[in-house]
C-alpha angles and dihedrals in degrees: 000000000000120000125183129189149123131272117208110223125166091337093311128115110227115198119217143169124209126199102201120200100167141328090252096050120105121246130248115194122202118211116196130222129263093279096025140112142180091276094052092062084066110191096337098104092051091045092053091047088059093042096049101028085229128134106254125213123191125173144175112249122234108302095007132112112329095349117105125265116273123255119255091256093058104146123259093221089057096164092065092043091053091049097043101040120006101047099043091047092049090049089049093051090050091047094241108150101181134011149168118243131220111187133176123204107315086010091055089051090051090047092055093046091049089053089053097046098039108031091158092059100041119081097176144333131230104196122192120187094340122179114220098160132024113253129190091239091055089054092046092048090054093046088055093051090049089057093061099032099105095045103036115014109032098073096047090048091052090066087069105027105030115186090000094063099101091047092051094050098042099040088052098045097035090056098051097045097044108118089219086063095053095099093049114127144152100225093123096048097044090059088056096058112112102170126085114277129200108194118193131182136169115246089225096045106152094203102049141023127226086265087083089062094045091054093049090048096047097044101036103027088240125173103241136198128187105202115217119229091011134122135198099311109053095167090065099028096046102017098158094046093048093047091051093048090049095049092045089049092052091047092052090045094052093044090051093049091049092054093056 
């Protein structure tokens, strides 16, 4: 059963969709990328609800998709704000006490941060193409996309973000290329993660090197996979492989918990 609605958090309306399997089922929450939205996941949340028999929640972050525009004082370090404030309050409103997280790009970064800040709520993390440090290749990749934004990217994004499109794009890109943000990292938070983590990245990811995976593995004891012939969006570029990795990860996680 699919349910859609809005959470009200700090004066903002946060749009969500919930694929409900049963009251007893665990929850899997999808966290979208820096230019993403609920709609841009396409059928993936519903597919994973069927594959895992979990209740699946997917939502538009602050200022994205069908969610309301952000207030003027929306934090610069938005990934930490979303992990510390918006996601836990949305889960509280929906009466979700614990959950698994599946995040892509910015969403994966937020998922890892949430696991560090709220260990009692996070059962596991599937991280795709997370950024845990700022790399020169990430900055250059964003600069390239900024150069073609007006001609090639703005119109397709407007289908998902409407009047908020320019804010979505420039808030995201301005943050990551800001020289003042260059020393940003997640080293402290990664060391605090207690739950199982599956970290995935494409070998040809244009926004991050395999160093991102190495840091996640070394600091959080994550299971990591570098996917050959794959770019920044493994769940669409290598869908069968990603689904198998995720299902194997869940199986190992449950077997490990059962042996305790």
